[in-house]
C-alpha positions in Angstrom: 83.0 127.1 103.5 82.5 123.3 103.2 85.0 123.8 100.2 87.8 125.0 102.3 87.4 122.7 104.4 87.6 119.3 101.9 91.2 121.2 100.6 92.6 121.0 104.2 92.3 117.4 104.0 94.8 115.6 101.9 94.4 111.6 101.7 98.0 110.9 103.3 97.2 112.5 106.6 93.9 111.0 106.5 95.2 107.5 106.3 97.5 107.9 109.2 94.7 108.1 111.3 92.5 105.6 110.1 95.6 103.2 110.3 95.4 104.9 114.4 91.3 103.6 114.0 92.3 100.5 112.6 94.9 99.6 114.9 92.5 100.7 117.9 89.4 100.1 116.9 85.8 101.3 116.7 85.3 100.5 120.3 87.8 103.1 121.4 87.3 106.0 119.7 86.3 108.6 121.4 89.4 107.8 123.3 91.6 109.0 120.0 93.4 111.9 118.7 91.9 112.1 115.2 90.8 115.4 114.1 91.0 115.4 110.5 88.2 112.5 110.8 86.5 114.7 113.3 86.9 117.6 110.7 85.5 115.2 107.7 82.8 114.6 110.1 81.9 118.1 110.6 78.2 118.6 110.2 77.1 116.0 112.2 79.8 116.4 115.3 78.2 120.1 115.3 75.1 118.8 115.8 76.2 116.6 118.3 79.6 117.7 119.9 79.1 114.3 122.7 78.8 111.9 119.8 81.4 112.7 118.0 82.5 109.4 117.2 79.0 108.1 115.7 79.8 110.4 113.7 83.3 110.1 112.5 81.6 105.9 112.0 79.2 106.7 110.0 81.6 108.8 107.6 84.0 105.8 107.6 81.4 103.2 106.4 80.0 105.6 103.5 84.1 106.0 102.7 83.8 101.7 102.6 80.9 101.4 101.1 81.6 103.7 98.2 84.1 101.2 97.8 81.8 98.9 95.9 81.6 95.8 95.6 84.3 93.0 95.7 87.9 92.6 97.5 88.6 95.9 98.4 85.0 96.8 100.3 85.6 93.1 102.1 89.3 93.6 103.3 88.1 97.0 104.1 85.3 95.9 106.1 87.6 93.0 108.3 90.7 96.0 108.5 88.5 98.3 110.5 85.8 96.1 112.3 83.0 97.4 110.2 81.2 94.2 110.7 79.5 93.6 113.6 80.9 90.8 114.4 84.4 91.9 113.9 84.1 95.3 115.8 85.1 94.0 119.4 87.9 92.1 118.0 91.8 92.4 117.9 92.8 94.2 115.2 95.8 91.1 114.6 92.7 89.4 114.3 90.7 91.7 111.9 94.0 91.8 109.8 94.5 88.0 108.8 91.1 87.8 108.5 91.7 91.4 105.8 94.5 89.4 104.0 92.5 86.0 103.8 90.4 88.1 101.7 93.4 88.5 99.2 95.1 85.1 100.2 98.2 86.2 101.0 99.9 86.0 104.2 99.1 88.6 107.1 103.0 89.7 107.1 102.0 90.1 103.2 98.9 92.6 103.3 100.1 94.8 106.1 103.6 95.6 103.7 101.1 96.4 100.6 97.5 95.6 100.1 96.5 97.1 103.3 98.2 100.4 102.3 96.2 100.3 99.1 92.9 99.5 101.0 92.9 102.1 103.9 94.6 104.4 101.3 91.4 104.2 100.0 89.3 105.0 102.3 90.8 107.5 103.0 90.2 108.8 100.0 86.7 108.9 99.6 87.0 110.4 103.4 87.8 113.4 101.7 86.0 113.2 99.2 82.7 113.0 101.5 84.3 115.9 103.3 82.9 118.1 101.1 80.2 116.2 99.0 77.3 114.5 99.2 75.8 111.5 98.1 74.8 113.2 94.4 78.8 114.1 93.9 78.0 118.6 94.4 80.0 120.1 96.5 78.5 121.4 99.4 78.8 125.5 99.2 81.1 125.6 95.9 80.4 125.3 92.3 83.1 124.3 91.6 83.2 120.6 92.1 80.0 120.2 89.8 80.8 118.3 87.1 82.2 115.5 89.7 81.6 112.0 89.3 79.9 109.9 92.1 83.2 108.2 94.6 82.1 104.5 93.7 82.7 104.7 89.9 85.2 102.7 90.1 85.1 101.3 86.6 83.0 103.2 84.3 82.7 102.9 80.4 82.8 106.7 79.2 82.1 108.1 76.1 85.1 110.9 75.0 84.7 113.2 72.2 87.1 116.0 70.4 88.2 116.8 66.6 85.6 114.9 65.5 86.1 111.6 67.0 84.3 109.6 69.7 85.9 106.6 72.0 84.6 104.6 74.2 87.1 104.4 77.2 86.8 102.1 80.9 87.4 104.7 83.2 89.8 103.2 86.4 89.2 105.4 89.1 91.8 103.8 91.9 95.4 103.1 92.3 97.3 101.1 89.3 98.2 98.9 90.8 94.5 97.6 91.2 94.0 97.1 87.3 93.1 93.7 86.8 92.4 91.6 83.0 94.5 94.2 81.1 97.2 92.8 78.4 99.3 96.0 78.5 100.1 98.8 81.1 101.3 102.3 79.7 103.2 103.8 82.9 105.3 107.1 82.8 108.6 106.5 83.3 111.8 109.1 83.2 114.5 109.1 80.6 116.9 107.1 82.3 114.4 104.5 82.9 115.1 103.8 86.9 112.6 103.5 88.5 111.9 105.6 91.7 112.1 103.6 95.2 109.3 101.6 95.4 108.1 103.1 99.1 107.3 106.3 97.2 103.5 107.3 95.6 103.9 107.2 92.2 102.3 105.6 89.2 106.3 103.9 88.2 106.8 103.5 91.7 103.5 101.8 92.8 103.7 99.1 89.2 107.6 98.4 90.6 106.1 97.6 94.0 102.9 95.6 92.9 105.4 93.7 90.2 108.0 92.3 92.3 108.1 88.7 93.0 107.6 88.0 97.1 108.0 84.5 98.9 104.8 84.0 101.0 106.1 86.8 103.9 106.2 89.7 101.4 110.1 89.5 101.1 110.3 90.6 97.4 112.6 87.9 95.5 113.1 89.2 92.4 112.2 93.4 91.5 110.6 92.3 88.4 110.6 95.7 86.7 113.5 97.4 86.9 115.0 94.4 86.3 113.3 94.0 83.0 114.4 97.7 82.3 118.1 97.2 83.2 118.2 94.2 80.9 116.8 96.3 77.7 119.2 98.9 78.3 122.3 96.6 78.0 120.5 95.2 75.3 120.2 97.8 73.3 123.9 98.8 74.4 123.1 102.4 75.3 125.0 104.2 78.2 123.0 107.5 78.4 119.3 108.4 78.9 116.9 107.8 75.8 115.0 110.4 73.7 112.0 111.3 75.4 108.8 109.7 74.3 110.6 106.8 74.0 108.7 103.4 75.2 110.2 99.8 76.7 108.2 96.8 76.9 109.0 94.5 79.9 107.3 91.2 81.5 104.5 92.2 84.1 106.1 90.1 87.1 103.8 89.7 89.8 101.3 91.7 88.1 100.7 88.6 85.7 98.7 87.3 88.6 95.7 89.7 87.5 96.0 89.1 84.2 98.6 92.5 83.0 100.6 90.6 80.0 103.0 93.4 79.0 104.0 96.8 81.1 105.0 99.2 78.5 107.3 102.1 79.9 106.6 105.6 78.7 109.7 107.8 78.7 108.0 111.1 78.9 109.9 112.6 82.6 113.4 113.9 81.9 114.8 114.8 85.5 116.2 118.4 86.5 120.3 117.6 87.6 120.8 119.0 90.7 117.0 118.3 91.9 114.2 116.0 92.6 112.1 117.7 89.5 111.3 116.4 86.3 110.4 118.5 83.1 107.6 116.6 80.8 106.3 118.1 77.6 103.0 117.7 76.1 104.4 117.0 72.9 106.7 113.8 74.4 103.1 112.7 76.0 101.5 112.5 72.5 104.5 111.0 70.9 105.0 108.2 74.0 101.1 107.7 74.0 101.2 106.8 70.0 104.6 104.5 70.1 103.1 102.8 72.6 99.8 101.5 70.2 102.4 101.2 68.0 104.7 98.8 70.1 101.6 96.8 70.5 100.5 96.2 67.0 103.9 94.8 66.6 103.8 92.6 69.8 100.6 91.4 69.4 100.6 88.3 66.5 103.1 87.3 69.6 100.9 86.6 71.7 97.9 83.8 72.1 95.7 85.1 72.5 96.1 88.5 70.8 97.5 91.8 72.9 94.1 93.6 72.7 93.0 95.7 75.8 95.8 98.6 76.9 95.4 100.6 79.8 96.8 104.1 80.5 97.7 106.4 83.2 98.0 110.2 82.7 101.6 110.5 81.8 103.3 113.0 83.3 100.5 114.3 85.4 101.9 112.7 88.6 105.5 113.4 89.6 106.0 114.6 86.4 104.3 118.3 87.1 102.0 118.2 83.5 98.1 119.2 84.4 95.9 116.4 84.7 93.9 118.2 81.4 96.8 118.9 79.3 98.2 114.9 79.7 95.0 114.0 79.1 94.4 115.9 76.0 97.9 114.7 75.4 96.6 111.4 75.0 93.7 112.0 73.5 94.7 111.3 69.6 95.9 107.7 70.5 93.0 107.0 72.9 90.8 108.0 69.4 92.8 106.4 67.1 93.1 102.8 69.1 89.4 103.0 69.6 88.8 103.4 66.1 91.0 100.3 65.6 89.2 97.7 67.7 91.6 98.1 70.8 89.3 98.1 74.0 91.4 101.0 75.3 90.8 101.7 79.9 92.1 105.1 81.7 93.4 104.5 85.0 93.9 107.9 87.6 93.7 107.3 91.1 91.1 110.6 92.7 87.8 111.0 91.4 88.5 114.4 91.2 91.3 114.1 88.4 88.4 112.0 86.6 86.4 114.3 86.8 88.9 116.8 85.2 89.2 114.2 82.4 85.5 114.2 81.6 85.7 117.6 81.3 88.2 118.0 78.8 87.1 115.3 77.1 83.2 115.6 76.5 82.9 112.9 78.6 79.4 111.3 79.2 79.4 108.5 81.3 77.5 105.4 80.0 77.7 102.1 81.2 79.1 101.0 84.2 81.9 97.7 83.9 79.7 94.9 83.3 77.8 96.8 80.2 74.3 97.8 82.2 73.3 101.5 80.8 73.2 104.2 83.2 69.0 105.2 83.2 68.5 108.8 81.7 70.7 111.5 81.4 71.2 111.6 84.8 74.3 110.3 85.2 75.7 112.8 82.1 78.7 114.5 83.9 79.7 117.1 81.3 79.2 117.5 77.5 81.9 119.5 76.2 84.0 119.3 73.0 87.7 119.9 74.7 
């Protein structure tokens, strides 16, 4: 069954194979051990087993197209050699051209942007393994509500409890958010961020906010330094209460238009383990506290703080189901929209976006440029939470 194939194709393992393709090039696909990519292209390769490299290349091309227009897609095309003129170029040349898209050194691109770009391709390859272009699972009705994966930035209308809110939905890594005044991200009650190589939202922001030299060497760990300074100013030697929100400067994310990062302490570490406890009530409290803090800080900025972007607090390493995090955020999302704030919601995976739209009665209403969605074809699901 197609659904079973998709479930076993995890993005992290897929990324490893795509990095191999990037290094060796499309012209050497037949020589490579890429079993997961072959399974992602299983339909075409079963029809003509000899031509499986063409099927794999086709899946990669489609995944890159689904990134939409912009730097992500352009860098992916250069990195993988999908552009005809780059198909036979050495890996070093392709990486150099991809780095030029972001205006960074090749080494900086290798350490940071390349993983983000290829990771997004991996996400879409896994998605394509179980879904067609219309967003419906082949052979399983459980994915019927999934939005199309090219909806990287999409205005949606959310509803619940007699309220409606227009929210810009981002389906990509949090570190790619641009032009938003305030980013609200989860952290633990010790205000200690995970190592930069981890895969959590807070680790990604720490990595992206770090101030680096042209070679990519970290000069200042801006976000962790900000949290440490906040604890020092408040004389804290113990964990903060769950629901506490701590503001820091954005560090290097300031170049993307981010002006503040609000760290919502919702994860309570379990002593002697790597696990956390996250309670929905703490997410409710933290979300409300973030909006109140924004209201207090807004007048001191010129122009005033107006837009804020929530990640799904506690829904990653915290272990809180995405539907519970979305439900806990909803009162604040509705209040923020009602008071004229520009509200954003970011999540990495299309499947999680589908869950949010389902739980909050989501309806796609326009793309990020404000163009309306034609007819009722783009309605994902209208159901009150």
